[in-house]
KOLNU-143578 format. One record per atom (N, C-alpha, C, O): chain; atom name; residue number from 0; y, z, x. Coordinates in steps of 0.1 Angstrom, whole numbers, plus 5000, padded with zeros to 4 digits. Layout:
# residues N
('A'; 'CA'; NUM; (Y; Z; X))
...
//
This chain:
# residues 85
('A'; 'N'; 0; (7982; 3378; 7610))
('A'; 'CA'; 0; (7979; 3365; 7607))
('A'; 'C'; 0; (7967; 3363; 7599))
('A'; 'O'; 0; (7966; 3354; 7590))
('A'; 'N'; 1; (7957; 3372; 7602))
('A'; 'CA'; 1; (7945; 3372; 7594))
('A'; 'C'; 1; (7947; 3375; 7579))
('A'; 'O'; 1; (7942; 3368; 7570))
('A'; 'N'; 2; (7956; 3384; 7577))
('A'; 'CA'; 2; (7959; 3388; 7563))
('A'; 'C'; 2; (7966; 3376; 7556))
('A'; 'O'; 2; (7963; 3373; 7544))
('A'; 'N'; 3; (7975; 3369; 7563))
('A'; 'CA'; 3; (7982; 3358; 7556))
('A'; 'C'; 3; (7973; 3346; 7553))
('A'; 'O'; 3; (7975; 3339; 7543))
('A'; 'N'; 4; (7962; 3345; 7560))
('A'; 'CA'; 4; (7952; 3334; 7557))
('A'; 'C'; 4; (7943; 3338; 7546))
('A'; 'O'; 4; (7936; 3330; 7540))
('A'; 'N'; 5; (7941; 3351; 7544))
('A'; 'CA'; 5; (7932; 3356; 7534))
('A'; 'C'; 5; (7938; 3361; 7521))
('A'; 'O'; 5; (7931; 3360; 7511))
('A'; 'N'; 6; (7950; 3364; 7521))
('A'; 'CA'; 6; (7957; 3370; 7509))
('A'; 'C'; 6; (7970; 3363; 7506))
('A'; 'O'; 6; (7976; 3358; 7516))
('A'; 'N'; 7; (7975; 3364; 7494))
('A'; 'CA'; 7; (7988; 3359; 7491))
('A'; 'C'; 7; (7999; 3370; 7494))
('A'; 'O'; 7; (7998; 3381; 7488))
('A'; 'N'; 8; (8008; 3366; 7503))
('A'; 'CA'; 8; (8018; 3376; 7507))
('A'; 'C'; 8; (8032; 3370; 7502))
('A'; 'O'; 8; (8034; 3358; 7505))
('A'; 'N'; 9; (8040; 3377; 7496))
('A'; 'CA'; 9; (8053; 3372; 7491))
('A'; 'C'; 9; (8065; 3375; 7500))
('A'; 'O'; 9; (8074; 3367; 7500))
('A'; 'N'; 10; (8064; 3386; 7508))
('A'; 'CA'; 10; (8075; 3390; 7516))
('A'; 'C'; 10; (8070; 3396; 7529))
('A'; 'O'; 10; (8061; 3404; 7529))
('A'; 'N'; 11; (8076; 3392; 7540))
('A'; 'CA'; 11; (8073; 3398; 7553))
('A'; 'C'; 11; (8086; 3404; 7559))
('A'; 'O'; 11; (8097; 3397; 7559))
('A'; 'N'; 12; (8086; 3416; 7563))
('A'; 'CA'; 12; (8097; 3422; 7571))
('A'; 'C'; 12; (8092; 3421; 7585))
('A'; 'O'; 12; (8083; 3428; 7589))
('A'; 'N'; 13; (8099; 3414; 7593))
('A'; 'CA'; 13; (8094; 3410; 7607))
('A'; 'C'; 13; (8104; 3415; 7617))
('A'; 'O'; 13; (8116; 3411; 7617))
('A'; 'N'; 14; (8099; 3423; 7627))
('A'; 'CA'; 14; (8107; 3427; 7638))
('A'; 'C'; 14; (8105; 3416; 7649))
('A'; 'O'; 14; (8094; 3410; 7649))
('A'; 'N'; 15; (8114; 3414; 7658))
('A'; 'CA'; 15; (8112; 3404; 7668))
('A'; 'C'; 15; (8105; 3409; 7680))
('A'; 'O'; 15; (8099; 3402; 7688))
('A'; 'N'; 16; (8105; 3423; 7682))
('A'; 'CA'; 16; (8099; 3429; 7693))
('A'; 'C'; 16; (8085; 3434; 7688))
('A'; 'O'; 16; (8085; 3444; 7681))
('A'; 'N'; 17; (8075; 3427; 7692))
('A'; 'CA'; 17; (8061; 3431; 7688))
('A'; 'C'; 17; (8052; 3432; 7701))
('A'; 'O'; 17; (8056; 3426; 7711))
('A'; 'N'; 18; (8041; 3439; 7700))
('A'; 'CA'; 18; (8033; 3441; 7712))
('A'; 'C'; 18; (8025; 3428; 7717))
('A'; 'O'; 18; (8026; 3426; 7730))
('A'; 'N'; 19; (8019; 3420; 7709))
('A'; 'CA'; 19; (8011; 3409; 7714))
('A'; 'C'; 19; (8019; 3396; 7715))
('A'; 'O'; 19; (8018; 3389; 7725))
('A'; 'N'; 20; (8027; 3393; 7705))
('A'; 'CA'; 20; (8036; 3381; 7705))
('A'; 'C'; 20; (8049; 3385; 7699))
('A'; 'O'; 20; (8049; 3394; 7690))
('A'; 'N'; 21; (8059; 3379; 7703))
('A'; 'CA'; 21; (8072; 3383; 7698))
('A'; 'C'; 21; (8074; 3377; 7684))
('A'; 'O'; 21; (8066; 3368; 7680))
('A'; 'N'; 22; (8084; 3381; 7677))
('A'; 'CA'; 22; (8086; 3377; 7663))
('A'; 'C'; 22; (8089; 3362; 7662))
('A'; 'O'; 22; (8086; 3355; 7652))
('A'; 'N'; 23; (8095; 3356; 7673))
('A'; 'CA'; 23; (8098; 3342; 7673))
('A'; 'C'; 23; (8085; 3334; 7673))
('A'; 'O'; 23; (8084; 3324; 7666))
('A'; 'N'; 24; (8075; 3339; 7681))
('A'; 'CA'; 24; (8062; 3332; 7681))
('A'; 'C'; 24; (8055; 3333; 7667))
('A'; 'O'; 24; (8049; 3324; 7663))
('A'; 'N'; 25; (8056; 3345; 7661))
('A'; 'CA'; 25; (8051; 3347; 7648))
('A'; 'C'; 25; (8057; 3336; 7638))
('A'; 'O'; 25; (8050; 3330; 7630))
('A'; 'N'; 26; (8070; 3335; 7639))
('A'; 'CA'; 26; (8077; 3325; 7630))
('A'; 'C'; 26; (8072; 3311; 7633))
('A'; 'O'; 26; (8070; 3303; 7624))
('A'; 'N'; 27; (8070; 3307; 7646))
('A'; 'CA'; 27; (8065; 3294; 7649))
('A'; 'C'; 27; (8051; 3292; 7644))
('A'; 'O'; 27; (8048; 3281; 7638))
('A'; 'N'; 28; (8042; 3302; 7645))
('A'; 'CA'; 28; (8029; 3300; 7640))
('A'; 'C'; 28; (8029; 3299; 7625))
('A'; 'O'; 28; (8022; 3291; 7619))
('A'; 'N'; 29; (8037; 3307; 7618))
('A'; 'CA'; 29; (8038; 3306; 7603))
('A'; 'C'; 29; (8043; 3292; 7599))
('A'; 'O'; 29; (8038; 3287; 7590))
('A'; 'N'; 30; (8053; 3287; 7606))
('A'; 'CA'; 30; (8058; 3274; 7603))
('A'; 'C'; 30; (8048; 3263; 7605))
('A'; 'O'; 30; (8047; 3254; 7597))
('A'; 'N'; 31; (8039; 3264; 7615))
('A'; 'CA'; 31; (8030; 3254; 7618))
('A'; 'C'; 31; (8017; 3255; 7610))
('A'; 'O'; 31; (8011; 3245; 7606))
('A'; 'N'; 32; (8012; 3267; 7607))
('A'; 'CA'; 32; (7999; 3269; 7602))
('A'; 'C'; 32; (7998; 3274; 7587))
('A'; 'O'; 32; (7987; 3272; 7581))
('A'; 'N'; 33; (8008; 3280; 7582))
('A'; 'CA'; 33; (8007; 3285; 7569))
('A'; 'C'; 33; (8015; 3276; 7559))
('A'; 'O'; 33; (8027; 3275; 7560))
('A'; 'N'; 34; (8008; 3270; 7550))
('A'; 'CA'; 34; (8014; 3260; 7541))
('A'; 'C'; 34; (8023; 3267; 7531))
('A'; 'O'; 34; (8035; 3262; 7530))
('A'; 'N'; 35; (8019; 3277; 7525))
('A'; 'CA'; 35; (8028; 3284; 7515))
('A'; 'C'; 35; (8033; 3297; 7522))
('A'; 'O'; 35; (8027; 3308; 7521))
('A'; 'N'; 36; (8044; 3296; 7528))
('A'; 'CA'; 36; (8049; 3307; 7536))
('A'; 'C'; 36; (8057; 3317; 7527))
('A'; 'O'; 36; (8063; 3313; 7518))
('A'; 'N'; 37; (8055; 3329; 7530))
('A'; 'CA'; 37; (8062; 3340; 7522))
('A'; 'C'; 37; (8077; 3340; 7527))
('A'; 'O'; 37; (8080; 3334; 7537))
('A'; 'N'; 38; (8085; 3347; 7519))
('A'; 'CA'; 38; (8099; 3349; 7523))
('A'; 'C'; 38; (8098; 3359; 7535))
('A'; 'O'; 38; (8090; 3368; 7536))
('A'; 'N'; 39; (8107; 3356; 7545))
('A'; 'CA'; 39; (8107; 3364; 7557))
('A'; 'C'; 39; (8121; 3370; 7560))
('A'; 'O'; 39; (8131; 3362; 7561))
('A'; 'N'; 40; (8121; 3383; 7561))
('A'; 'CA'; 40; (8134; 3389; 7565))
('A'; 'C'; 40; (8131; 3395; 7579))
('A'; 'O'; 40; (8123; 3404; 7581))
('A'; 'N'; 41; (8139; 3390; 7589))
('A'; 'CA'; 41; (8138; 3395; 7602))
('A'; 'C'; 41; (8147; 3407; 7603))
('A'; 'O'; 41; (8159; 3407; 7599))
('A'; 'N'; 42; (8142; 3417; 7609))
('A'; 'CA'; 42; (8149; 3430; 7611))
('A'; 'C'; 42; (8148; 3433; 7626))
('A'; 'O'; 42; (8138; 3435; 7632))
('A'; 'N'; 43; (8160; 3432; 7633))
('A'; 'CA'; 43; (8160; 3433; 7648))
('A'; 'C'; 43; (8172; 3440; 7653))
('A'; 'O'; 43; (8183; 3440; 7647))
('A'; 'N'; 44; (8170; 3446; 7665))
('A'; 'CA'; 44; (8182; 3451; 7672))
('A'; 'C'; 44; (8189; 3440; 7680))
('A'; 'O'; 44; (8200; 3442; 7685))
('A'; 'N'; 45; (8183; 3428; 7681))
('A'; 'CA'; 45; (8189; 3417; 7687))
('A'; 'C'; 45; (8200; 3411; 7678))
('A'; 'O'; 45; (8196; 3404; 7668))
('A'; 'N'; 46; (8212; 3414; 7681))
('A'; 'CA'; 46; (8223; 3409; 7672))
('A'; 'C'; 46; (8230; 3397; 7676))
('A'; 'O'; 46; (8240; 3394; 7670))
('A'; 'N'; 47; (8225; 3390; 7686))
('A'; 'CA'; 47; (8233; 3378; 7691))
('A'; 'C'; 47; (8232; 3367; 7681))
('A'; 'O'; 47; (8222; 3366; 7673))
('A'; 'N'; 48; (8242; 3358; 7681))
('A'; 'CA'; 48; (8241; 3347; 7672))
('A'; 'C'; 48; (8230; 3337; 7676))
('A'; 'O'; 48; (8224; 3331; 7667))
('A'; 'N'; 49; (8227; 3337; 7689))
('A'; 'CA'; 49; (8216; 3328; 7693))
('A'; 'C'; 49; (8202; 3333; 7687))
('A'; 'O'; 49; (8194; 3325; 7683))
('A'; 'N'; 50; (8200; 3346; 7687))
('A'; 'CA'; 50; (8187; 3351; 7681))
('A'; 'C'; 50; (8187; 3348; 7666))
('A'; 'O'; 50; (8176; 3344; 7661))
('A'; 'N'; 51; (8198; 3350; 7660))
('A'; 'CA'; 51; (8198; 3348; 7645))
('A'; 'C'; 51; (8196; 3333; 7642))
('A'; 'O'; 51; (8188; 3330; 7633))
('A'; 'N'; 52; (8203; 3324; 7649))
('A'; 'CA'; 52; (8201; 3310; 7647))
('A'; 'C'; 52; (8187; 3305; 7650))
('A'; 'O'; 52; (8181; 3297; 7642))
('A'; 'N'; 53; (8181; 3311; 7660))
('A'; 'CA'; 53; (8167; 3307; 7664))
('A'; 'C'; 53; (8157; 3311; 7653))
('A'; 'O'; 53; (8149; 3304; 7649))
('A'; 'N'; 54; (8159; 3324; 7648))
('A'; 'CA'; 54; (8150; 3329; 7638))
('A'; 'C'; 54; (8151; 3321; 7625))
('A'; 'O'; 54; (8141; 3318; 7619))
('A'; 'N'; 55; (8163; 3318; 7621))
('A'; 'CA'; 55; (8166; 3310; 7609))
('A'; 'C'; 55; (8160; 3296; 7610))
('A'; 'O'; 55; (8155; 3291; 7601))
('A'; 'N'; 56; (8162; 3290; 7622))
('A'; 'CA'; 56; (8157; 3277; 7624))
('A'; 'C'; 56; (8141; 3276; 7624))
('A'; 'O'; 56; (8135; 3266; 7620))
('A'; 'N'; 57; (8135; 3288; 7627))
('A'; 'CA'; 57; (8121; 3288; 7627))
('A'; 'C'; 57; (8115; 3292; 7614))
('A'; 'O'; 57; (8103; 3294; 7612))
('A'; 'N'; 58; (8124; 3294; 7604))
('A'; 'CA'; 58; (8119; 3297; 7590))
('A'; 'C'; 58; (8122; 3310; 7584))
('A'; 'O'; 58; (8118; 3313; 7573))
('A'; 'N'; 59; (8129; 3319; 7591))
('A'; 'CA'; 59; (8133; 3332; 7585))
('A'; 'C'; 59; (8143; 3329; 7574))
('A'; 'O'; 59; (8151; 3320; 7575))
('A'; 'N'; 60; (8142; 3337; 7563))
('A'; 'CA'; 60; (8151; 3335; 7552))
('A'; 'C'; 60; (8164; 3344; 7553))
('A'; 'O'; 60; (8175; 3340; 7548))
('A'; 'N'; 61; (8162; 3355; 7560))
('A'; 'CA'; 61; (8173; 3364; 7562))
('A'; 'C'; 61; (8172; 3371; 7576))
('A'; 'O'; 61; (8161; 3370; 7582))
('A'; 'N'; 62; (8183; 3376; 7581))
('A'; 'CA'; 62; (8183; 3383; 7594))
('A'; 'C'; 62; (8192; 3395; 7593))
('A'; 'O'; 62; (8204; 3394; 7591))
('A'; 'N'; 63; (8186; 3407; 7595))
('A'; 'CA'; 63; (8194; 3419; 7594))
('A'; 'C'; 63; (8193; 3425; 7608))
('A'; 'O'; 63; (8183; 3426; 7615))
('A'; 'N'; 64; (8205; 3430; 7613))
('A'; 'CA'; 64; (8206; 3437; 7626))
('A'; 'C'; 64; (8205; 3452; 7624))
('A'; 'O'; 64; (8212; 3457; 7615))
('A'; 'N'; 65; (8197; 3458; 7632))
('A'; 'CA'; 65; (8195; 3473; 7632))
('A'; 'C'; 65; (8208; 3479; 7638))
('A'; 'O'; 65; (8213; 3473; 7648))
('A'; 'N'; 66; (8212; 3490; 7634))
('A'; 'CA'; 66; (8209; 3497; 7622))
('A'; 'C'; 66; (8215; 3491; 7610))
('A'; 'O'; 66; (8226; 3485; 7611))
('A'; 'N'; 67; (8209; 3492; 7599))
('A'; 'CA'; 67; (8215; 3487; 7586))
('A'; 'C'; 67; (8212; 3497; 7575))
('A'; 'O'; 67; (8204; 3506; 7577))
('A'; 'N'; 68; (8219; 3496; 7564))
('A'; 'CA'; 68; (8217; 3505; 7553))
('A'; 'C'; 68; (8205; 3500; 7545))
('A'; 'O'; 68; (8203; 3488; 7544))
('A'; 'N'; 69; (8198; 3509; 7540))
('A'; 'CA'; 69; (8187; 3506; 7531))
('A'; 'C'; 69; (8191; 3498; 7519))
('A'; 'O'; 69; (8184; 3489; 7514))
('A'; 'N'; 70; (8203; 3501; 7514))
('A'; 'CA'; 70; (8208; 3493; 7503))
('A'; 'C'; 70; (8210; 3479; 7506))
('A'; 'O'; 70; (8208; 3470; 7498))
('A'; 'N'; 71; (8214; 3476; 7519))
('A'; 'CA'; 71; (8215; 3462; 7523))
('A'; 'C'; 71; (8202; 3455; 7522))
('A'; 'O'; 71; (8201; 3443; 7518))
('A'; 'N'; 72; (8192; 3461; 7527))
('A'; 'CA'; 72; (8178; 3455; 7527))
('A'; 'C'; 72; (8174; 3453; 7513))
('A'; 'O'; 72; (8169; 3442; 7510))
('A'; 'N'; 73; (8176; 3463; 7504))
('A'; 'CA'; 73; (8172; 3461; 7490))
('A'; 'C'; 73; (8180; 3450; 7483))
('A'; 'O'; 73; (8174; 3443; 7475))
('A'; 'N'; 74; (8192; 3448; 7487))
('A'; 'CA'; 74; (8200; 3437; 7481))
('A'; 'C'; 74; (8195; 3424; 7485))
('A'; 'O'; 74; (8194; 3415; 7477))
('A'; 'N'; 75; (8191; 3423; 7498))
('A'; 'CA'; 75; (8185; 3410; 7503))
('A'; 'C'; 75; (8172; 3407; 7496))
('A'; 'O'; 75; (8169; 3396; 7493))
('A'; 'N'; 76; (8164; 3417; 7495))
('A'; 'CA'; 76; (8151; 3416; 7488))
('A'; 'C'; 76; (8153; 3411; 7473))
('A'; 'O'; 76; (8146; 3402; 7469))
('A'; 'N'; 77; (8162; 3418; 7467))
('A'; 'CA'; 77; (8165; 3414; 7453))
('A'; 'C'; 77; (8170; 3400; 7452))
('A'; 'O'; 77; (8166; 3393; 7442))
('A'; 'N'; 78; (8178; 3396; 7461))
('A'; 'CA'; 78; (8183; 3382; 7461))
('A'; 'C'; 78; (8172; 3372; 7463))
('A'; 'O'; 78; (8172; 3362; 7456))
('A'; 'N'; 79; (8163; 3375; 7472))
('A'; 'CA'; 79; (8152; 3366; 7474))
('A'; 'C'; 79; (8143; 3366; 7462))
('A'; 'O'; 79; (8138; 3355; 7458))
('A'; 'N'; 80; (8141; 3377; 7456))
('A'; 'CA'; 80; (8132; 3378; 7444))
('A'; 'C'; 80; (8138; 3370; 7433))
('A'; 'O'; 80; (8130; 3364; 7425))
('A'; 'N'; 81; (8151; 3371; 7431))
('A'; 'CA'; 81; (8157; 3363; 7420))
('A'; 'C'; 81; (8156; 3348; 7423))
('A'; 'O'; 81; (8156; 3340; 7413))
('A'; 'N'; 82; (8155; 3344; 7435))
('A'; 'CA'; 82; (8153; 3330; 7439))
('A'; 'C'; 82; (8139; 3325; 7436))
('A'; 'O'; 82; (8137; 3313; 7433))
('A'; 'N'; 83; (8129; 3334; 7436))
('A'; 'CA'; 83; (8115; 3331; 7433))
('A'; 'C'; 83; (8114; 3327; 7418))
('A'; 'O'; 83; (8106; 3318; 7415))
('A'; 'N'; 84; (8121; 3334; 7410))
('A'; 'CA'; 84; (8120; 3331; 7395))
('A'; 'C'; 84; (8124; 3318; 7391))
('A'; 'O'; 84; (8124; 3315; 7379))
//
């Protein structure tokens, strides 16, 4: 969170399972406190529709379920990048 307030970040790859706060809480904080939010791709082993809907509702742009192919991740990043232009 400190980096986001100090530097311009364009993309975050976010896991939902984190040591201090979970990824949902990170998404909540980003939504509330960061005015210019970066694109966020959630990468998680939680594959339920409920988790995906919750993450997207909190501001995630994409949701990938582990395991996934690297080519899938690169395709999602390229699609987001083309939306930036």
